[in-house]
N, C-alpha and C positions, 0 to 999 in steps of 0.2 A: 213842142210849140205852146208856152202861154204866153196871157197876157199881162202887162203889168209897167214896171220901169226899167228900163235899159242901162244895166249897169256899166256900161262905157260910156256913153255919152249922158246918161241922166233923163234921157225924154219920157215924159210919162205918160200913162194912156198907149203905150205900144199895142197894137193887135194882135202880132205875134213877135216871141222871142225865141232865141235860140239858145240852148244849151252848149258853151264853150269854153276851149280853154285858151287864155291869151297865149302866144307866140313873139318873143322877142327876136330879131331877126338882123344878125351884122352881115354888112356884103364884103366879099372879099376885097383884098388891098394889098397894095405890093409888099405891106409885111404882116399881114395877117390871115389866115383862113378863116371862112364865113361861117359863122354859128348861127343855129337857131335853138333858144330857149325856152320850153313850154313851161309855163307856170302850172302849179299843181292846182291852185284854186280855180273851183268852176263858176261860173259868172253867165249870165243871160244877156245877150246882145238884142239889140233891135236889126233888122235887114240892111238898113244902111250901113251901119255900124260891120258887118261880116262882110258887108260887098267890100270895102276899105281897109280895114285893119287886115294885119295878119294874126290868124285863130286856129286851132284844131277844133272842128266839132266833136261834141262828146258821143260815144259810142251808143247809136239806136235812136240818133234823134233824127228829125226831118230837116232840112235847109238847105242854103247854099253851100256849096263846096267848099273845103275848107283851103285859103290861102294861106301858103307857107312864107 
């Protein structure tokens, strides 16, 4: 965890930032299979963003469980 600015919501002065990869999730529909796309970029997110948005925690980091 690090301090600084959240790269998801832009909040400045966050006490704890988690290193994550963003996930784009498309739910199943009658005409398509569900998909999960992981973005290659590594970002630093605040706890609020990790609690609300799909992501994968980068290996070796501490923080909340990933939300696919």
